[in-house]
C-alpha positions as CSV (number, residue, x, y, z in Angstrom):
1,X,-3.3,4.3,-33.3
2,X,-0.2,6.3,-34.2
3,X,2.3,7.6,-31.6
4,X,1.4,11.1,-32.8
5,X,-2.3,10.6,-32.1
6,X,-1.5,9.2,-28.7
7,X,0.6,12.1,-27.8
8,X,-2.0,14.6,-29.1
9,X,-4.7,13.0,-26.9
10,X,-2.4,13.1,-23.8
11,X,-1.7,16.8,-24.5
12,X,-5.4,17.6,-25.1
13,X,-6.6,15.9,-21.8
14,X,-3.7,17.5,-19.9
15,X,-4.7,21.0,-21.2
16,X,-8.4,20.4,-20.5
17,X,-7.5,19.3,-16.9
18,X,-5.8,22.6,-16.3
19,X,-8.3,24.9,-18.0
20,X,-10.6,25.5,-15.0
21,X,-13.6,23.8,-16.7
22,X,-16.7,22.7,-14.8
23,X,-17.0,19.0,-14.2
24,X,-19.5,18.3,-16.9
25,X,-17.6,20.2,-19.6
26,X,-14.3,18.6,-18.7
27,X,-15.7,15.0,-18.7
28,X,-17.5,15.5,-21.9
29,X,-14.6,17.0,-23.8
30,X,-12.0,14.7,-22.3
31,X,-13.9,11.5,-23.1
32,X,-14.4,12.7,-26.7
33,X,-10.7,13.4,-27.0
34,X,-9.9,9.8,-25.8
35,X,-12.4,8.5,-28.4
36,X,-10.2,9.8,-31.2
37,X,-7.3,7.5,-30.2
38,X,-9.2,4.7,-28.4
39,X,-12.6,4.3,-30.2
40,X,-15.5,3.2,-28.1
41,X,-19.2,2.5,-28.6
42,X,-20.3,3.5,-25.1
43,X,-18.7,5.1,-22.1
44,X,-19.5,5.5,-18.4
45,X,-17.7,7.8,-16.0
46,X,-18.1,7.6,-12.3
47,X,-16.9,10.2,-9.8
48,X,-16.0,9.0,-6.3
49,X,-15.6,10.5,-2.9
50,X,-11.8,10.3,-2.4
51,X,-12.2,9.6,1.3
52,X,-14.5,6.7,1.1
53,X,-14.2,5.6,-2.6
54,X,-18.0,5.4,-2.9
55,X,-19.7,6.5,-6.1
56,X,-20.8,10.1,-6.0
57,X,-22.2,10.4,-9.6
58,X,-22.3,8.7,-13.0
59,X,-22.3,10.1,-16.5
60,X,-22.9,8.1,-19.7
61,X,-22.0,8.8,-23.3
62,X,-22.5,7.3,-26.7
63,X,-24.6,4.1,-26.8
64,X,-25.0,4.2,-23.0
65,X,-26.4,7.7,-22.8
66,X,-30.0,7.5,-21.3
67,X,-29.9,3.7,-20.8
68,X,-30.2,3.7,-17.0
69,X,-32.5,0.7,-16.5
70,X,-29.7,-1.6,-15.2
71,X,-27.9,0.9,-13.0
72,X,-28.9,-0.8,-9.8
73,X,-27.6,-4.2,-11.0
74,X,-24.3,-2.4,-11.9
75,X,-24.1,-0.9,-8.4
76,X,-24.8,-4.3,-6.8
77,X,-22.0,-6.0,-8.8
78,X,-19.5,-3.1,-8.5
79,X,-19.9,-2.2,-4.9
80,X,-21.6,-5.2,-3.3
81,X,-18.9,-7.7,-4.3
82,X,-15.1,-7.9,-4.2
83,X,-14.4,-8.9,-7.8
84,X,-10.8,-8.2,-8.7
85,X,-11.6,-5.7,-11.5
86,X,-13.8,-3.4,-9.5
87,X,-12.5,0.2,-9.7
88,X,-11.7,0.2,-6.0
89,X,-9.6,-2.9,-6.3
90,X,-7.8,-1.5,-9.3
91,X,-7.0,1.7,-7.4
92,X,-5.7,-0.3,-4.5
93,X,-3.5,-2.4,-6.8
94,X,-1.9,0.6,-8.4
95,X,-3.0,-0.5,-11.9
96,X,-4.4,2.6,-13.7
97,X,-6.0,0.8,-16.7
98,X,-7.0,-2.7,-17.8
99,X,-8.8,-4.6,-20.6
100,X,-11.3,-7.2,-19.6
101,X,-10.4,-9.5,-22.5
102,X,-6.7,-9.3,-21.5
103,X,-7.7,-9.9,-17.8
104,X,-9.7,-13.0,-18.6
105,X,-7.5,-14.4,-21.3
106,X,-10.3,-13.9,-23.8
107,X,-12.9,-15.7,-21.6
108,X,-15.0,-12.6,-20.9
109,X,-17.7,-14.6,-19.2
110,X,-15.3,-15.1,-16.3
111,X,-16.1,-11.6,-15.2
112,X,-19.4,-11.4,-13.3
113,X,-19.9,-7.8,-14.5
114,X,-19.6,-8.8,-18.1
115,X,-21.5,-12.1,-17.8
116,X,-24.5,-10.7,-15.8
117,X,-24.7,-7.2,-17.2
118,X,-22.6,-5.9,-20.1
119,X,-23.1,-8.8,-22.5
120,X,-26.7,-9.8,-21.9
121,X,-28.2,-6.3,-21.6
122,X,-25.9,-4.2,-23.8
123,X,-24.1,-6.7,-26.1
124,X,-20.6,-5.5,-25.3
125,X,-17.7,-7.8,-26.0
126,X,-14.9,-5.9,-24.3
127,X,-14.4,-3.2,-21.6
128,X,-11.4,-1.0,-20.8
129,X,-11.3,0.5,-17.3
130,X,-9.3,3.6,-16.3
131,X,-9.1,4.8,-12.7
132,X,-8.5,8.5,-11.9
133,X,-5.6,8.6,-9.4
134,X,-3.4,11.5,-8.3
135,X,-1.0,10.5,-5.6
136,X,-3.0,8.4,-3.1
137,X,-6.3,10.1,-4.0
138,X,-8.9,8.3,-6.1
139,X,-11.3,10.7,-7.8
140,X,-13.2,8.5,-10.2
141,X,-13.1,6.0,-13.1
142,X,-14.1,5.5,-16.7
143,X,-15.2,2.4,-18.5
144,X,-15.3,2.3,-22.3
145,X,-16.9,-0.5,-24.3
146,X,-16.8,-2.2,-27.7
147,X,-19.2,-4.5,-29.5
148,X,-18.8,-8.0,-30.8
149,X,-17.8,-6.8,-34.3
150,X,-15.1,-4.5,-32.9
151,X,-11.4,-5.3,-32.2
152,X,-10.5,-5.9,-28.6
153,X,-8.7,-3.1,-26.8
154,X,-5.0,-3.4,-27.5
155,X,-2.1,-3.2,-25.1
156,X,-1.1,0.1,-26.6
157,X,-4.6,1.5,-26.1
158,X,-4.6,0.4,-22.5
159,X,-1.2,1.9,-22.0
160,X,-2.5,5.2,-23.4
161,X,-5.5,5.1,-21.0
162,X,-3.3,4.4,-18.1
163,X,-1.1,7.5,-18.9
164,X,-4.2,9.7,-18.6
165,X,-5.0,8.6,-15.0
166,X,-3.5,11.7,-13.3
167,X,-4.9,14.2,-15.8
168,X,-8.4,12.9,-15.4
169,X,-8.0,13.0,-11.6
170,X,-6.8,16.6,-11.8
171,X,-9.7,17.6,-14.1
172,X,-12.3,16.0,-11.8
173,X,-11.0,17.8,-8.6
174,X,-10.7,21.1,-10.5
175,X,-14.2,20.6,-11.9
176,X,-15.6,20.2,-8.4
177,X,-14.1,23.5,-7.4
178,X,-15.4,25.2,-10.5
179,X,-19.0,24.1,-9.8
180,X,-20.1,27.2,-8.0
181,X,-23.6,27.6,-6.5
182,X,-26.2,28.5,-9.0
183,X,-28.5,30.6,-6.8
184,X,-26.4,33.0,-4.8
185,X,-28.5,34.8,-2.3
186,X,-31.5,32.7,-3.2
187,X,-33.6,30.1,-1.4
188,X,-32.4,26.5,-1.0
189,X,-33.2,24.1,-3.8
190,X,-36.7,22.7,-3.8
191,X,-37.2,19.8,-1.3
192,X,-34.5,20.9,1.1
193,X,-36.1,23.5,3.3
194,X,-38.2,22.3,6.3
195,X,-38.2,18.6,5.3
196,X,-35.3,17.5,7.6
197,X,-33.1,14.6,6.6
198,X,-34.4,12.4,3.8
199,X,-34.6,8.8,4.9
200,X,-35.0,5.9,2.5
201,X,-35.4,2.2,3.3
202,X,-34.4,-0.3,0.6
203,X,-35.4,-4.0,0.8
204,X,-33.5,-7.1,0.0
205,X,-34.4,-6.8,-3.7
206,X,-32.9,-3.3,-3.9
207,X,-36.3,-1.6,-4.1
208,X,-37.4,1.4,-2.1
209,X,-40.1,0.4,0.4
210,X,-40.2,3.5,2.6
211,X,-39.2,7.2,2.2
212,X,-39.8,10.4,4.0
213,X,-41.4,13.5,2.4
214,X,-38.9,15.4,0.3
215,X,-36.7,12.3,-0.2
216,X,-37.4,12.1,-3.9
217,X,-36.3,15.7,-4.4
218,X,-33.0,14.9,-2.8
219,X,-32.7,11.7,-4.8
220,X,-33.1,13.7,-8.0
221,X,-30.3,16.1,-6.9
222,X,-27.9,13.2,-6.4
223,X,-27.3,12.8,-10.1
224,X,-29.0,15.6,-12.0
225,X,-26.2,16.5,-14.4
226,X,-26.3,16.2,-18.2
227,X,-25.7,12.6,-19.4
228,X,-26.5,11.4,-15.8
229,X,-27.2,7.9,-14.9
230,X,-30.1,6.9,-12.6
231,X,-29.7,8.7,-9.2
232,X,-30.4,5.3,-7.7
233,X,-26.9,4.2,-8.8
234,X,-25.5,6.3,-6.0
235,X,-28.0,4.7,-3.6
236,X,-27.1,1.3,-5.0
237,X,-23.4,1.8,-4.3
238,X,-24.2,2.7,-0.7
239,X,-26.6,-0.3,-0.3
240,X,-24.0,-2.7,-1.7
241,X,-21.3,-1.3,0.5
242,X,-23.6,-1.5,3.6
243,X,-24.3,-5.1,3.0
244,X,-20.6,-5.8,2.7
245,X,-20.2,-3.9,6.1
246,X,-22.9,-6.2,7.5
247,X,-20.9,-9.2,6.4
248,X,-17.8,-7.9,8.0
249,X,-16.0,-7.3,4.7
250,X,-15.4,-3.6,5.3
251,X,-14.8,-1.8,8.6
252,X,-17.0,1.3,8.5
253,X,-20.6,2.1,7.3
254,X,-20.5,3.7,3.8
255,X,-20.8,7.4,3.4
256,X,-20.5,9.7,0.4
257,X,-20.4,13.4,-0.3
258,X,-22.1,14.6,-3.5
259,X,-21.9,17.9,-5.2
260,X,-25.2,18.6,-6.9
261,X,-25.5,20.4,-10.2
262,X,-26.9,23.4,-8.3
263,X,-23.6,23.7,-6.5
264,X,-24.8,22.5,-3.1
265,X,-23.3,19.6,-1.2
266,X,-25.2,16.5,0.0
267,X,-24.0,13.8,2.3
268,X,-25.5,10.3,2.3
269,X,-25.0,7.5,4.8
270,X,-26.2,3.9,4.7
271,X,-26.5,1.3,7.5
272,X,-27.9,-2.2,7.4
273,X,-31.0,-2.9,9.5
274,X,-31.1,-6.0,11.7
275,X,-31.9,-9.1,9.8
276,X,-33.0,-12.5,11.0
277,X,-31.8,-14.2,7.8
278,X,-28.5,-16.1,7.8
279,X,-25.5,-14.0,6.9
280,X,-27.3,-10.7,7.4
281,X,-26.8,-9.6,3.9
282,X,-30.3,-10.0,2.6
283,X,-32.0,-7.5,5.0
284,X,-33.1,-4.0,4.6
285,X,-30.7,-1.0,4.4
286,X,-31.6,2.5,5.6
287,X,-30.1,5.5,3.7
288,X,-30.0,9.1,5.1
289,X,-29.4,12.0,2.8
290,X,-28.8,15.5,4.3
291,X,-27.5,18.9,3.3
292,X,-23.8,18.8,4.1
293,X,-22.5,21.1,6.7
294,X,-19.1,22.8,6.2
295,X,-17.1,20.5,8.5
296,X,-18.3,17.5,6.5
297,X,-16.8,18.8,3.2
298,X,-13.8,20.9,4.2
299,X,-11.3,18.0,3.8
300,X,-12.7,17.2,0.3
301,X,-12.5,20.8,-0.8
302,X,-9.0,21.1,0.6
303,X,-8.0,17.9,-1.1
304,X,-9.3,19.3,-4.4
305,X,-6.8,22.2,-4.0
306,X,-4.0,19.5,-4.4
307,X,-2.1,20.8,-1.4
308,X,1.0,19.1,0.0
309,X,0.8,17.5,3.5
310,X,2.4,20.6,5.1
311,X,0.2,22.9,3.2
312,X,-2.9,21.0,4.4
313,X,-1.6,21.3,8.0
314,X,-1.2,25.1,7.6
315,X,-4.6,25.4,6.0
316,X,-6.2,23.6,8.9
317,X,-4.6,26.0,11.3
318,X,-5.6,29.0,9.3
319,X,-9.2,27.8,9.4
320,X,-8.9,27.5,13.1
321,X,-7.9,31.1,13.3
322,X,-4.2,30.8,14.1
323,X,-1.9,33.6,13.0
324,X,1.6,33.2,11.4
325,X,3.5,33.1,14.7
326,X,1.1,30.5,16.2
327,X,1.3,28.3,13.1
328,X,5.1,28.6,13.2
329,X,5.2,27.6,16.8
330,X,2.8,24.7,16.3
331,X,4.7,23.2,13.4
332,X,8.2,24.1,14.7
333,X,9.1,26.1,11.6
334,X,10.0,29.8,11.0
335,X,7.4,32.4,10.2
336,X,9.1,32.9,6.8
337,X,8.5,29.2,6.0
338,X,4.8,29.6,7.0
339,X,4.5,32.6,4.7
340,X,6.1,30.7,1.8
341,X,3.7,27.8,2.3
342,X,0.7,30.2,2.5
343,X,1.7,31.8,-0.8
344,X,1.6,28.4,-2.4
345,X,-1.7,27.6,-0.8
346,X,-3.2,30.9,-2.0
347,X,-1.9,30.2,-5.6
348,X,-3.5,26.7,-5.6
349,X,-6.8,27.9,-4.1
350,X,-7.0,31.0,-6.4
351,X,-7.1,33.5,-3.5
352,X,-5.0,36.3,-2.3
353,X,-5.4,36.3,1.5
354,X,-6.4,34.2,4.5
355,X,-9.8,35.7,4.6
356,X,-10.4,34.8,0.9
357,X,-9.1,31.3,1.6
358,X,-11.5,30.7,4.5
359,X,-14.3,32.2,2.4
360,X,-13.4,29.9,-0.6
361,X,-13.7,26.8,1.6
362,X,-16.8,27.8,3.5
363,X,-18.8,30.2,1.4
364,X,-20.5,27.9,-1.0
365,X,-22.0,26.0,1.9
366,X,-23.9,29.2,3.0
367,X,-24.6,31.0,-0.3
368,X,-27.3,28.7,-1.6
369,X,-29.2,28.9,1.7
370,X,-29.1,32.7,2.3
371,X,-32.5,33.9,3.2
372,X,-33.6,30.6,4.6
373,X,-35.0,30.3,8.1
374,X,-32.5,29.6,10.9
375,X,-33.4,26.9,13.5
376,X,-32.6,26.8,17.2
377,X,-29.2,25.2,16.5
378,X,-28.2,28.3,14.5
379,X,-28.1,26.2,11.2
380,X,-30.6,26.5,8.4
381,X,-33.9,24.8,8.8
382,X,-34.1,21.7,6.7
383,X,-30.3,21.5,6.2
């Protein structure tokens, strides 16, 4: 790989991340750009909820496209264990990219993921991992693979991947905002109206043993994008994390917000059911999937605007209905400072006024449901 090629790829991915592309278009074009400098046989990209670091969707390219039969095993290993090279551990360590051959000193079987999954089922001999990080926010990760006849990923290739971390994060968060609802003024997507929350019970083997009516429709919406992995990969990441919660390895039950291809938001929670087995990690897990309400996704949408801490404070107060003088008094700054911050917020959000800002944050929660029946709570039936 020449220095000129590396710089060209960095420039290409940076331009793509700022082009206002939808999520699918950005990931497809950016991964192909990377391939020119860092050749790979197969690639998998996972987006994550930045608040919980739980998988919110998976896309596969090259040799992996359409090969979803081991997605649950992947989720079990990646989210149900605490291996040092999980993407969440990499993000926490501040290391943007690694090579598994380098990490294991050439003894690739030392990695549970490579020994149990990637080598026996796919024949891969090396994996490079890149986490998408911008500031403290973690937006996703990419794994690229090579076969036994290919050269291992080089330190220069890993350095190039690491230099793309921020651009990929920027492209993912921008892609989420560009993913507008597909049915403005129409009915909610099939399987959401009148069915209530979708409830799924998964047994100790990771198999669904109970589900409510309409649950399959919501499962399908969890990962219905082009090049998508099995929607059960999202469920598997929740199940693995729930079992870690039951063992006391994490502090809170797992939760993830997912933006479906139709533009709507879903929120999924997982909790372990009581188990009589020792350790409590082999019991059943219950997963609930619901249409997200605006308060559940406001912070994610605001995070996607890439606002500073002060700009987030001001946006929160604008959403609460505070005027310029009230915001200035609350934050102990001048009204002119508030106006300067608001101008920056408007630029980043692509709006021109407070009214447009509030609409930008809230509107896509209502648009897909317009025309649906309202329940006694004032919210849409089935949402």
